C-alpha positions as CSV (number, residue, x, y, z in Angstrom):
1,M,-30.7,17.6,142.5
2,H,-30.8,16.3,139.1
3,W,-28.9,13.0,138.1
4,N,-27.1,13.4,134.9
5,P,-26.3,9.8,133.5
6,P,-22.7,9.4,132.1
7,R,-22.3,10.0,128.5
8,V,-20.9,6.5,126.9
9,A,-18.2,7.3,124.0
10,R,-19.5,6.0,120.8
11,P,-16.9,4.3,118.7
12,A,-15.9,6.4,115.7
13,P,-17.1,5.2,112.3
14,T,-15.1,3.0,110.0
15,Y,-14.7,3.2,106.1
16,P,-13.1,1.1,103.7
17,P,-9.4,2.0,103.4
18,T,-8.4,3.9,100.5
19,Q,-7.2,1.9,97.6
20,P,-4.1,2.7,95.5
21,G,-5.1,5.0,92.6
22,S,-8.4,5.8,93.9
23,N,-9.8,9.2,94.4
24,R,-11.9,8.1,97.5
25,R,-10.5,9.3,100.9
26,G,-11.4,7.6,104.2
27,R,-12.5,10.3,105.9
28,V,-16.0,11.4,107.7
29,G,-18.4,12.7,105.3
30,S,-16.7,11.2,102.1
31,P,-19.0,9.6,99.5
32,A,-19.7,5.6,100.0
33,P,-17.6,3.6,97.2
34,F,-19.3,3.0,94.1
35,G,-22.3,0.4,94.4
36,E,-22.8,1.3,98.2
37,I,-25.7,3.2,99.5
38,H,-25.5,6.0,102.4
39,G,-27.3,5.4,105.3
40,G,-28.9,2.3,104.3
41,G,-32.0,3.8,102.6
42,L,-33.2,4.6,99.3
43,T,-32.0,8.4,99.3
44,G,-28.3,7.4,98.7
45,R,-26.6,8.1,95.6
46,M,-24.4,6.4,93.3
47,R,-20.8,7.7,92.4
48,M,-19.1,6.8,89.1
49,T,-15.4,6.2,89.1
50,R,-13.2,7.5,86.3
51,V,-13.3,4.3,84.4
52,D,-17.1,4.3,84.5
53,R,-17.2,7.8,83.3
54,L,-15.0,6.8,80.5
55,I,-17.0,3.7,79.6
56,A,-20.3,5.6,79.5
57,R,-18.8,8.4,77.3
58,L,-17.3,5.8,74.8
59,L,-21.0,4.2,74.6
60,V,-22.6,7.5,73.8
61,V,-20.2,8.3,70.9
62,L,-20.7,4.7,69.6
63,L,-24.5,5.1,69.6
64,A,-24.0,8.7,67.8
65,V,-21.7,7.2,65.2
66,L,-23.0,3.8,64.4
67,P,-26.5,5.2,62.5
68,V,-24.1,7.4,60.3
69,V,-21.7,4.8,59.4
70,H,-24.0,2.0,58.7
71,P,-25.5,3.9,55.7
72,V,-22.4,4.9,54.2
73,G,-21.4,1.1,54.5
74,E,-24.4,0.2,52.4
75,A,-23.8,3.0,49.8
76,R,-20.7,1.5,48.7
77,A,-21.9,-2.1,49.0
78,A,-21.2,-3.0,45.0
79,G,-17.4,-3.0,45.6
80,G,-16.1,-6.3,44.6
81,Q,-18.9,-7.0,42.2
82,F,-17.0,-6.1,39.0
83,N,-13.7,-8.4,38.9
84,P,-12.4,-8.3,35.2
85,R,-9.2,-8.7,33.7
86,W,-7.6,-5.4,32.8
87,T,-5.4,-4.6,29.9
88,S,-3.5,-1.2,28.2
89,A,-3.8,-0.1,24.9
90,P,-0.8,2.2,23.4
91,V,-2.4,5.6,22.4
92,S,1.3,6.7,21.3
93,S,5.0,5.6,21.8
94,T,4.8,7.5,25.4
95,V,1.0,7.3,26.3
96,T,-1.1,4.1,27.3
97,V,-4.5,3.5,28.5
98,R,-5.7,1.1,31.0
99,Y,-9.2,-0.3,30.5
100,P,-11.1,-3.4,31.9
101,L,-12.0,-6.2,29.5
102,D,-15.6,-7.6,29.7
103,N,-16.4,-9.8,33.1
104,W,-19.1,-12.2,31.2
105,S,-20.4,-14.7,33.7
106,L,-21.7,-18.1,31.8
107,L,-25.5,-18.4,32.4
108,G,-26.1,-21.5,30.5
109,E,-25.3,-23.5,27.6
110,I,-26.5,-25.9,25.2
111,A,-26.1,-27.8,21.9
112,G,-26.6,-25.7,18.7
113,R,-29.1,-27.0,16.6
114,G,-28.8,-28.0,12.8
115,A,-29.2,-26.1,9.6
116,G,-32.4,-27.2,8.5
117,G,-34.4,-27.0,5.4
118,F,-35.8,-24.1,3.1
119,D,-39.7,-23.8,3.3
120,L,-41.6,-21.1,1.6
121,R,-43.4,-20.3,4.9
122,M,-40.2,-18.9,5.8
123,L,-41.1,-15.8,3.7
124,Q,-44.5,-15.3,5.1
125,G,-45.6,-13.3,8.2
126,E,-44.1,-10.4,9.9
127,R,-40.5,-9.0,9.4
128,W,-39.1,-10.3,12.7
129,I,-40.4,-13.8,11.8
130,T,-39.0,-13.7,8.1
131,A,-35.6,-12.4,9.6
132,G,-35.3,-15.0,12.4
133,R,-35.1,-12.1,14.7
134,E,-36.8,-13.5,18.0
135,E,-35.1,-11.3,20.3
136,V,-36.4,-8.3,18.2
137,G,-40.0,-9.8,18.2
138,Q,-39.8,-9.7,22.1
139,L,-40.0,-5.7,22.0
140,G,-43.5,-6.0,20.6
141,L,-42.7,-3.8,17.6
142,G,-44.2,-3.6,14.3
143,S,-43.0,-4.8,11.0
144,D,-42.2,-1.2,9.4
145,V,-40.0,-0.7,12.9
146,V,-38.5,-4.1,13.0
147,S,-37.3,-3.8,9.5
148,K,-35.3,-0.7,10.0
149,L,-34.1,-2.1,13.5
150,V,-32.8,-5.5,11.8
151,M,-30.7,-3.3,9.4
152,A,-29.4,-1.2,11.8
153,F,-28.4,-4.1,14.4
154,P,-27.5,-7.2,12.1
155,G,-26.9,-10.7,13.4
156,H,-27.6,-11.7,17.0
157,A,-27.8,-8.9,19.7
158,A,-27.6,-8.5,23.5
159,M,-29.9,-6.4,25.7
160,V,-29.2,-3.8,28.1
161,F,-30.9,-3.5,31.5
162,A,-30.1,-0.3,33.6
163,T,-31.3,0.4,37.2
164,Y,-31.2,4.3,38.0
165,S,-32.0,5.9,41.5
166,P,-32.6,9.6,41.0
167,E,-32.5,9.9,45.1
168,N,-29.1,8.8,45.2
169,A,-27.8,9.7,41.6
170,Q,-26.8,6.2,41.0
171,L,-26.7,4.1,37.9
172,R,-25.9,0.6,37.2
173,I,-26.0,-1.1,33.9
174,R,-25.9,-4.7,33.2
175,V,-25.7,-6.7,29.7
176,V,-27.3,-10.3,28.8
177,K,-26.6,-11.9,25.7
178,A,-26.9,-15.2,23.8
179,E,-24.6,-16.2,21.0
180,R,-23.5,-19.1,19.1
181,Q,-20.0,-19.7,19.2
182,A,-17.3,-21.6,16.9
183,D,-17.5,-25.0,18.7
184,G,-21.3,-24.8,17.6
185,R,-22.8,-24.4,21.1
186,I,-25.0,-21.8,22.3
187,R,-24.1,-19.7,25.5
188,S,-25.9,-16.9,27.3
189,Y,-23.7,-14.4,29.5
190,L,-24.4,-11.7,32.1
191,G,-22.0,-9.0,32.3
192,D,-21.3,-5.3,33.6
193,F,-21.0,-2.1,31.7
194,T,-19.3,0.3,34.2
195,P,-17.9,3.8,34.3
196,H,-14.3,2.3,34.0
197,H,-15.5,1.0,30.4
198,G,-15.3,4.6,29.2
199,E,-11.7,4.3,29.0
200,R,-11.9,2.5,26.1
201,W,-13.2,5.8,24.3
202,A,-10.1,7.3,25.9
203,A,-7.8,4.6,24.3
204,Q,-9.4,5.5,20.7
205,R,-8.8,9.0,21.3
206,H,-12.2,10.0,21.0
207,Y,-14.0,13.2,22.5
208,L,-11.0,15.6,21.8
209,S,-11.3,19.0,20.0
210,P,-9.6,19.4,16.9
211,V,-6.5,21.4,18.7
212,E,-6.2,18.8,21.3
213,A,-6.5,16.0,18.6
214,A,-3.5,17.8,16.7
215,D,-1.4,16.4,19.7
216,A,-0.4,12.9,18.6
217,I,0.6,11.6,21.8
218,R,-2.8,12.6,23.6
219,A,-5.1,10.2,25.0
220,G,-8.7,10.7,24.6
221,R,-11.4,11.5,27.2
222,N,-13.5,8.8,29.4
223,P,-16.9,10.3,29.1
224,F,-17.9,8.8,32.5
225,A,-14.7,9.7,34.3
226,V,-16.5,12.1,36.9
227,F,-18.9,9.2,37.7
228,R,-16.2,6.6,38.2
229,P,-15.5,5.3,41.4
230,T,-12.1,5.0,43.1
231,D,-12.7,1.3,43.7
232,E,-12.2,-0.6,40.5
233,T,-14.3,-3.4,41.6
234,D,-17.3,-1.2,42.0
235,P,-19.5,-1.2,38.8
236,V,-21.9,1.6,39.8
237,F,-22.0,5.1,38.4
238,Y,-22.2,7.8,41.3
239,N,-23.2,11.4,41.0
240,I,-24.9,10.9,37.7
241,G,-27.4,12.9,36.4
242,W,-30.5,11.9,34.2
243,S,-29.2,12.9,30.8
244,A,-25.7,11.3,31.8
245,A,-27.6,8.0,32.6
246,Q,-29.0,7.9,29.0
247,V,-25.6,8.8,27.6
248,A,-24.1,5.9,29.5
249,V,-27.0,3.4,28.3
250,G,-26.5,4.6,24.6
251,H,-22.6,4.0,24.7
252,A,-23.5,0.5,26.4
253,M,-25.9,-0.4,23.4
254,R,-23.3,0.4,20.9
255,L,-20.7,-1.1,22.5
256,Y,-22.4,-4.5,22.4
257,N,-24.7,-4.1,19.7
258,A,-27.9,-4.0,21.5
259,P,-31.3,-3.2,19.8
260,A,-32.8,-2.2,22.8
261,G,-32.1,-0.9,26.3
262,F,-34.4,-1.0,29.4
263,I,-34.1,1.9,31.9
264,A,-35.9,1.4,35.5
265,M,-36.3,4.3,37.8
266,T,-37.2,4.5,41.1
267,D,-40.9,6.0,41.5
268,T,-41.9,6.5,45.4
269,R,-45.3,6.6,46.8
270,W,-45.6,7.8,50.6
271,T,-48.5,7.0,52.8
272,Q,-49.0,8.0,56.4
273,V,-51.6,6.4,58.6
274,V,-52.6,7.7,62.1
275,T,-54.6,5.4,64.3
276,R,-55.9,6.4,68.1
277,S,-56.9,4.2,70.8
278,G,-58.2,4.9,74.4
279,N,-60.9,7.1,76.0
280,L,-61.5,10.6,76.5
281,L,-59.0,11.4,79.2
282,R,-55.8,9.0,77.7
283,Q,-55.1,7.9,74.2
284,R,-52.4,6.1,72.4
285,V,-51.6,7.5,68.8
286,D,-49.9,5.3,66.3
287,T,-48.4,7.2,63.3
288,T,-47.0,4.7,60.5
289,T,-45.2,6.0,57.7
290,Q,-44.7,3.6,54.7
291,A,-42.8,4.0,51.2
292,W,-43.9,2.1,48.3
293,V,-41.5,2.0,45.2
294,R,-41.8,0.9,41.7
295,P,-39.9,1.1,38.6
296,R,-40.8,3.7,36.2
297,W,-39.9,2.4,32.6
298,F,-37.8,4.0,30.0
299,V,-37.1,2.3,26.4
300,A,-34.0,3.2,24.3
301,L,-34.0,2.4,20.7
302,P,-32.3,3.6,17.6
303,V,-33.4,7.2,17.0
304,D,-35.3,6.6,13.8
305,Q,-37.2,3.9,15.9
306,Q,-38.4,6.5,18.4
307,P,-38.7,9.7,16.6
308,Y,-40.6,11.4,19.7
309,G,-38.0,10.3,22.3
310,V,-35.2,12.3,24.2
311,Q,-31.7,12.3,22.9
312,A,-29.3,13.3,25.5
313,A,-25.8,14.7,25.4
314,I,-23.2,15.7,27.8
315,C,-20.1,17.6,27.7
316,T,-17.0,15.3,28.6
317,L,-15.3,18.5,30.3
318,P,-15.7,17.9,33.9
319,G,-17.6,20.7,35.7
320,S,-18.5,22.4,32.1
321,T,-22.0,23.9,31.5
322,S,-21.6,23.8,27.8
323,C,-19.1,22.4,25.4
324,P,-16.7,24.7,23.3
325,T,-16.8,22.1,20.3
326,M,-18.8,19.4,18.9
327,E,-16.2,17.1,19.2
328,Q,-16.3,17.2,23.2
329,L,-19.9,16.1,23.3
330,A,-20.8,12.9,24.3
331,Q,-24.3,12.1,22.7
332,S,-26.3,8.9,23.5
333,G,-27.0,7.8,20.0
334,V,-30.4,6.4,21.2
335,S,-33.8,7.8,21.7
336,V,-35.3,7.2,25.3
337,S,-39.0,7.4,25.8
338,Q,-41.1,6.2,28.8
339,W,-43.1,3.3,28.4
340,D,-45.9,2.6,31.1
341,G,-48.6,-0.3,31.2
342,G,-48.9,-3.0,28.8
343,N,-46.2,-5.6,29.1
344,M,-44.1,-3.4,31.2
345,P,-44.2,-4.6,34.8
346,S,-44.6,-1.9,37.5
347,P,-45.7,-3.5,40.8
348,E,-45.2,-1.5,43.9
349,D,-42.7,-2.9,46.8
350,L,-43.0,-1.7,50.5
351,L,-39.3,-0.6,51.2
352,Y,-39.8,1.3,54.4
353,A,-41.9,1.4,57.2
354,W,-41.8,3.0,60.7
355,T,-44.3,3.6,63.3
356,D,-44.4,6.1,66.1
357,S,-46.2,5.1,69.1
358,R,-47.1,7.9,71.9
359,S,-49.4,7.7,74.9
360,G,-50.7,10.5,76.9
361,F,-53.4,12.1,78.5
362,T,-55.7,14.0,75.9
363,V,-56.4,17.6,75.4
364,L,-59.7,17.1,77.4
365,A,-57.9,15.8,80.5
366,F,-55.6,18.7,80.7
367,A,-58.3,21.1,80.1
368,L,-60.0,19.6,83.2
369,V,-57.1,19.8,85.1
370,T,-56.4,23.4,84.1
371,A,-59.9,24.3,85.0
372,A,-59.8,22.6,88.3
373,F,-56.7,25.0,89.2
374,V,-58.3,28.1,87.9
375,W,-61.4,27.3,90.1
376,V,-59.5,27.2,93.2
377,A,-57.5,30.4,92.3
378,A,-60.6,32.0,91.2
379,S,-62.4,31.4,94.7
380,A,-59.5,32.7,96.6
381,V,-59.8,36.0,94.3
382,T,-63.5,36.2,94.9
383,A,-63.3,35.8,98.7
384,Y,-60.7,38.4,98.8
385,A,-62.7,40.8,96.8
386,G,-66.1,40.3,98.7
387,A,-63.8,42.3,101.6
388,S,-65.2,45.7,99.8
389,S,-68.7,46.1,98.4
390,L,-67.2,47.5,95.0
391,A,-64.7,44.7,94.8
392,G,-67.2,42.2,95.7
393,Q,-69.2,43.2,93.0
394,V,-66.4,43.0,90.4
395,G,-65.1,39.8,91.8
396,T,-68.5,38.0,91.7
397,S,-69.4,39.0,88.0
398,F,-66.3,39.1,86.1
399,L,-63.9,36.8,88.2
400,S,-66.7,34.2,89.0
401,P,-64.9,30.7,89.4
402,G,-67.1,28.9,87.0
403,W,-66.4,31.4,84.2
404,A,-62.8,31.6,84.8
405,S,-62.1,27.8,84.9
406,A,-64.3,27.6,81.9
407,F,-62.2,29.9,80.1
408,A,-59.0,28.8,80.9
409,G,-60.0,25.0,80.0
410,G,-61.1,26.2,76.5
411,S,-58.1,28.3,76.0
412,Y,-56.1,25.1,76.5
413,A,-58.3,22.9,74.4
414,V,-57.9,25.6,71.4
415,G,-54.3,26.4,71.6
416,S,-53.2,22.7,72.0
417,T,-52.7,20.5,68.9
418,V,-51.7,17.0,68.2
419,A,-48.5,16.8,65.5
420,G,-47.6,13.4,63.9
421,G,-45.5,12.3,61.2
422,G,-43.0,14.9,61.1
423,G,-44.7,17.0,58.2
424,P,-45.3,16.1,54.3
425,M,-43.6,13.6,52.4
426,T,-42.6,13.5,48.8
427,S,-41.0,11.5,46.5
428,A,-37.9,12.5,44.4
429,Q,-38.5,15.7,42.4
430,E,-38.6,16.3,38.7
431,S,-35.7,18.6,39.0
432,F,-33.5,15.4,39.3
433,L,-34.2,15.0,35.2
434,G,-32.8,18.2,34.3
435,A,-29.6,18.4,32.4
436,T,-26.6,19.6,34.3
437,G,-23.8,20.1,31.5
438,S,-21.3,17.3,32.2
439,G,-24.2,15.2,33.7
440,F,-22.6,15.6,37.2
441,L,-25.5,15.7,39.8
442,E,-24.3,15.7,43.5
443,R,-26.8,13.6,45.8
444,A,-29.4,15.6,47.3
445,L,-29.5,15.7,51.1
446,P,-32.7,13.8,52.4
447,S,-35.2,16.5,54.0
448,D,-36.0,14.2,57.0
449,R,-35.2,10.7,58.6
450,H,-37.6,9.1,56.5
451,A,-36.2,10.3,53.3
452,A,-32.9,9.5,54.4
453,E,-33.5,5.9,55.4
454,L,-35.3,5.1,52.2
455,A,-32.5,6.6,50.0
456,D,-30.2,4.2,51.5
457,I,-32.4,1.5,51.1
458,S,-33.3,2.1,47.7
459,S,-29.5,2.4,46.9
460,A,-28.9,-1.0,48.3
461,R,-32.0,-2.7,46.8
462,H,-32.4,-1.1,43.3
463,V,-28.5,-0.5,42.4
464,H,-26.1,-2.4,44.4
465,R,-27.8,-5.9,44.6
466,D,-28.2,-8.4,42.1
467,I,-30.8,-7.4,39.6
468,A,-33.1,-10.3,40.3
469,A,-33.1,-9.4,44.4
470,G,-34.2,-5.8,43.4
471,L,-37.5,-4.4,42.7
472,S,-40.2,-7.0,41.8
473,G,-41.1,-5.3,38.7
474,V,-37.4,-5.2,37.5
475,R,-37.1,-8.9,38.1
476,I,-40.0,-9.7,36.3
477,L,-39.1,-7.9,33.2
478,F,-35.6,-9.3,33.5
479,E,-36.2,-13.0,34.0
480,G,-39.7,-13.3,34.9
481,D,-40.5,-16.3,37.4
482,C,-38.0,-18.6,35.7
483,A,-34.3,-18.7,36.7
484,R,-31.9,-16.8,34.1
485,T,-29.7,-20.2,33.9
486,R,-33.0,-22.2,32.3
487,T,-33.9,-22.4,28.8
488,A,-36.8,-20.9,27.4
489,D,-38.3,-24.4,26.8
490,D,-37.8,-25.3,30.6
491,C,-39.9,-22.0,31.5
492,A,-42.6,-23.0,29.0
493,R,-43.1,-26.5,30.3
494,S,-43.4,-24.8,33.7
495,T,-45.8,-22.4,32.6
496,V,-44.2,-19.2,33.9
497,N,-43.1,-15.8,32.5
498,T,-39.7,-16.1,31.0
499,G,-38.8,-12.3,31.1
500,R,-37.0,-10.5,28.5
501,I,-33.4,-11.7,28.6
502,P,-31.9,-13.7,25.7
503,R,-31.6,-17.4,26.8
504,T,-29.7,-20.1,25.4
505,D,-32.6,-21.5,23.1
506,T,-34.1,-18.2,22.0
507,T,-31.1,-17.4,19.6
508,S,-32.7,-17.4,16.2
509,F,-31.3,-18.7,13.0
510,Q,-33.0,-19.1,9.5
511,N,-34.1,-22.5,10.2
512,N,-36.3,-21.6,13.0
513,V,-38.6,-19.3,11.1
514,V,-40.9,-22.2,10.4
515,E,-41.3,-22.5,14.1
516,M,-41.6,-19.1,14.9
517,R,-44.5,-18.6,12.3
518,Q,-46.4,-21.5,13.9
519,R,-46.1,-20.1,17.4
520,Y,-47.6,-16.6,15.9
521,A,-50.6,-18.5,14.6
522,Q,-51.1,-20.2,17.7
523,C,-51.3,-16.7,19.4
524,A,-53.4,-15.4,17.0
525,T,-56.2,-18.0,17.5
526,R,-56.4,-16.7,20.8
527,G,-57.5,-13.4,19.8
528,L,-54.2,-11.7,20.2
529,R,-53.4,-8.7,18.1
530,G,-50.6,-5.9,17.7
531,S,-47.8,-5.7,20.0
532,D,-49.4,-8.5,22.5
533,L,-49.5,-10.9,19.6
534,R,-46.1,-10.5,18.7
535,T,-44.5,-10.9,22.4
536,C,-46.6,-13.7,22.9
537,A,-45.1,-15.4,19.8
538,A,-41.8,-14.4,21.0
539,R,-42.3,-16.1,24.3
540,M,-43.7,-19.2,23.5
541,H,-40.7,-20.7,22.5
């Protein structure tokens, strides 16, 4: 007889009660609640509730959207930087045009100087000295050119500074002036020239064909209407080509009686460096991509001062490729030429840097592993082939383990490549500089992530920020190493570069001619000649 021990009934497993609104049920075999592990081991799995899944999906959406939203916000960062008073001009009894007044911000002021006496030395020297035109001397031009320039722009003038980004098709124009006012004080100002200013030409009924002009109640055209943002506090020209940018600078120079305009265009240089570390079997590869940007300078002068420059024009009809009449054509009215070297600063700034680090087994390591697997497989084939004399001969000669593994490892090594950096990088193409009829230029889509991020950085740094916070070369030409609110005398005492902006004590009057002549002689004793001599004398004040 065999004795069978009595069976002991085990208690039924218990589960947490079902919670209201939960999809978990307390039946045998149902998954454990979220956060518990089945069986007390590491093989249990987690279960997410509907709320958890919803939160996870929201996080995925946010992570996907945020990188896209952020650059868009940077592209419109200039909103709020242009806050002038607006006025309306009647074109006819029924039509008015609304346009902005100037938004001059005061940089500094000093008391005006007295009349002074006459000295024969005031008639000696170069034309810019005898005419008392120090701001013209800063251009470094010769007497023959200055003589015509003084006649074309009599009196005290402003200077135009423009920053243009061809990658983003964006332009911003700033104007600096210093003038002696009715109270005898000399004040310097900074202002913007915007696409909204083009409404002034519309108020004057410009850019109408003869047929259109015959309609007495019709307003003219804003030549920059297609570049105008919807935000009236944004001073930036958008979707503007190079030809239209020159036209805008020329209009700004004529409006503010400026003898010269400086245009800084971004010029990009890409570099990519690959470094490797490790051993023959495992290595780390670091690929560093950098973008260096410098200003490429263009100077706008009256047409007769730069006979070999470019004179641009656009059609004021939106979307047009040619103009039916000359009256609808907006011309720059100035000659634009590229200036490089000399006293045009163009240091490079590092605007973008990205490093991709990857670690892994080398090609040799994978080749050895592949060879080991093939050796085992070939050994098995050889053993099988030895069962017959003919097969054995073929197996040992053609499928020997050593030959097969070497062939497999070599094939892997030859077929494997190491790719880094995502392909070649190029800067803005020269096609950006072509005429486009109305001057409208759709912003080109970047070819890769590096170009896309650099485009956003260039837009924010070169166009939308304060000009002194932009590229180093632009800041140096604009105000040098001396704050724009300081006088040239303060800068000279600090022995720093004063830049090219008109300052409160650089406005020139006839009684300053003797002083300028003395500075000219001092610079000549230092061995300076030509444009270097003229710019030295103009800056030593």
